[in-house]
C-alpha positions as CSV (number, residue, x, y, z in Angstrom):
1,M,-0.1,0.0,0.0
2,A,1.2,3.5,-0.8
3,S,2.5,5.8,2.0
4,T,-0.2,7.6,4.0
5,S,1.9,10.6,4.8
6,T,-0.1,13.8,5.8
7,T,1.7,15.7,3.0
8,P,-0.9,15.9,0.1
9,A,1.7,15.9,-2.5
10,T,3.1,12.7,-1.3
11,T,-0.3,11.0,-0.6
12,S,-1.3,8.7,-3.4
13,F,-4.6,9.2,-5.2
14,R,-5.8,5.9,-4.0
15,D,-5.3,6.9,-0.3
16,R,-6.8,10.3,-0.9
17,M,-9.9,8.6,-2.4
18,L,-9.9,6.1,0.6
19,V,-10.0,9.1,3.0
20,A,-12.7,10.9,1.1
21,R,-14.8,7.7,1.0
22,E,-14.4,7.2,4.8
23,E,-15.4,10.9,5.3
24,A,-18.5,10.4,3.1
25,I,-19.5,7.3,5.1
26,I,-19.1,9.0,8.5
27,S,-21.0,12.1,7.3
28,A,-23.7,9.9,6.1
29,V,-23.8,7.9,9.4
30,N,-24.0,11.2,11.4
31,Q,-26.8,12.3,9.2
32,L,-28.8,9.2,9.7
33,L,-28.1,9.1,13.4
34,V,-29.5,12.6,13.7
35,E,-32.6,12.0,11.6
36,K,-33.5,8.3,12.4
37,G,-31.5,7.5,15.5
38,Y,-29.4,4.3,15.8
39,E,-32.3,2.0,15.6
40,G,-33.6,3.5,12.3
41,M,-30.2,3.8,10.7
42,T,-29.5,0.8,8.2
43,V,-26.3,-0.2,6.4
44,D,-28.3,0.2,3.2
45,A,-29.2,3.8,4.0
46,V,-25.6,4.6,4.8
47,A,-24.4,3.2,1.7
48,A,-27.0,5.0,-0.4
49,L,-26.3,8.3,1.3
50,A,-22.6,8.1,1.0
51,G,-22.9,7.1,-2.7
52,I,-21.1,3.9,-2.6
53,A,-21.9,0.3,-2.9
54,K,-22.9,-1.8,0.1
55,A,-20.0,-4.1,-0.5
56,S,-17.6,-1.1,-0.6
57,L,-19.0,0.0,2.6
58,Y,-18.3,-3.4,4.4
59,K,-14.6,-3.0,3.2
60,H,-14.3,0.0,5.6
61,Y,-16.7,-1.0,8.3
62,P,-17.7,-4.6,9.0
63,G,-21.2,-3.6,10.5
64,K,-23.7,-1.2,11.9
65,E,-22.0,-1.0,15.3
66,D,-18.7,-0.2,13.7
67,L,-20.3,2.5,11.8
68,A,-21.7,4.1,14.9
69,V,-18.4,3.8,16.8
70,A,-16.6,5.5,14.1
71,A,-19.0,8.3,14.1
72,M,-19.2,8.7,17.8
73,S,-15.3,8.6,17.9
74,E,-15.0,11.3,15.4
75,L,-17.7,13.4,17.3
76,L,-15.6,13.0,20.5
77,G,-12.4,14.0,18.5
78,N,-14.3,17.1,17.3
79,C,-15.3,17.8,20.9
80,L,-11.7,17.4,22.1
81,A,-10.6,19.8,19.5
82,F,-13.1,22.4,20.6
83,V,-12.3,21.8,24.3
84,H,-8.6,22.2,23.6
85,G,-9.2,25.4,21.7
86,V,-11.2,27.1,24.6
87,D,-9.4,30.0,25.9
88,N,-7.5,29.1,29.1
89,Q,-7.9,32.7,30.2
90,L,-11.6,32.1,30.8
91,S,-12.8,30.9,34.2
92,P,-13.5,27.2,34.5
93,A,-17.2,27.8,34.7
94,E,-17.1,29.9,31.5
95,R,-15.0,27.2,29.8
96,L,-17.8,24.8,30.6
97,R,-20.5,27.2,29.2
98,E,-18.5,27.5,26.1
99,V,-18.5,23.7,25.6
100,V,-22.3,23.6,26.4
101,R,-22.9,26.4,23.9
102,W,-20.8,24.6,21.3
103,A,-22.8,21.3,21.8
104,L,-26.2,23.1,21.8
105,R,-25.2,24.9,18.4
106,L,-24.4,21.4,16.9
107,N,-27.6,19.9,18.3
108,L,-29.8,22.7,17.0
109,A,-28.1,22.6,13.7
110,G,-29.0,18.8,13.4
111,R,-25.3,17.7,13.7
112,M,-25.3,16.2,17.1
113,P,-26.2,12.4,16.8
114,T,-27.4,10.6,19.7
115,L,-27.2,7.0,20.6
116,P,-29.6,4.8,22.5
117,K,-29.1,4.6,26.3
118,S,-29.2,0.9,26.3
119,N,-28.1,-1.2,23.3
120,G,-26.0,-4.3,24.3
121,P,-24.0,-4.8,21.1
122,L,-23.4,-1.1,20.5
123,R,-22.4,-0.4,24.0
124,V,-19.9,-3.5,23.9
125,A,-18.6,-2.1,20.6
126,L,-18.2,1.4,22.0
127,L,-16.5,0.3,25.1
128,G,-14.3,-2.2,23.0
129,N,-13.0,0.6,20.8
130,K,-9.7,2.0,22.2
131,N,-9.9,5.2,20.3
132,Y,-13.4,5.9,21.4
133,V,-12.6,5.1,25.1
134,D,-9.4,7.1,25.1
135,R,-11.1,10.2,23.7
136,L,-14.0,9.7,26.1
137,M,-11.7,9.4,29.2
138,E,-9.7,12.5,28.0
139,L,-12.9,14.6,27.6
140,S,-14.1,13.3,30.9
141,D,-10.9,14.1,32.7
142,T,-10.7,17.5,31.2
143,M,-14.4,18.4,32.0
144,G,-14.1,16.8,35.5
145,E,-11.0,19.2,36.2
146,W,-12.9,22.2,35.1
147,I,-15.9,21.3,37.2
148,E,-13.7,20.8,40.2
149,A,-12.0,24.1,39.5
150,A,-15.3,25.9,39.1
151,Q,-16.6,24.3,42.4
152,A,-13.5,25.3,44.2
153,A,-13.8,28.9,42.9
154,R,-17.5,28.8,44.0
155,Q,-18.5,29.5,40.4
């Protein structure tokens, strides 16, 4: 397989197409999770919305749970990027408010997928995915520190 360097000039056309296809798949998953929820999302609908054959989709993600895990992991990555970009000069309470505002804006814009509170196979898949769990723990730790700092400052 060709090099997957982050420099566009050295990334092969094939690798760029692979990344573009995966982005289209995750975008479709997010849209369907927002519109229909996890139970209403189907692999067929994801493939159709992403504009690829179902067989091609399975080359990237083996099943519905894997699609949801990838989408939720990306969402956590976006959230972490936002959290890391929040101005450290703000008080802890204001940093927390900024994150809530960001999440509400996404939600109101129809870009914040939600997952069911109880789904055995999906829960197992999420908790079995190192990338998802690492991001979730980092977000939880950061937000926890801000909450404790806000409480200590009586904010």
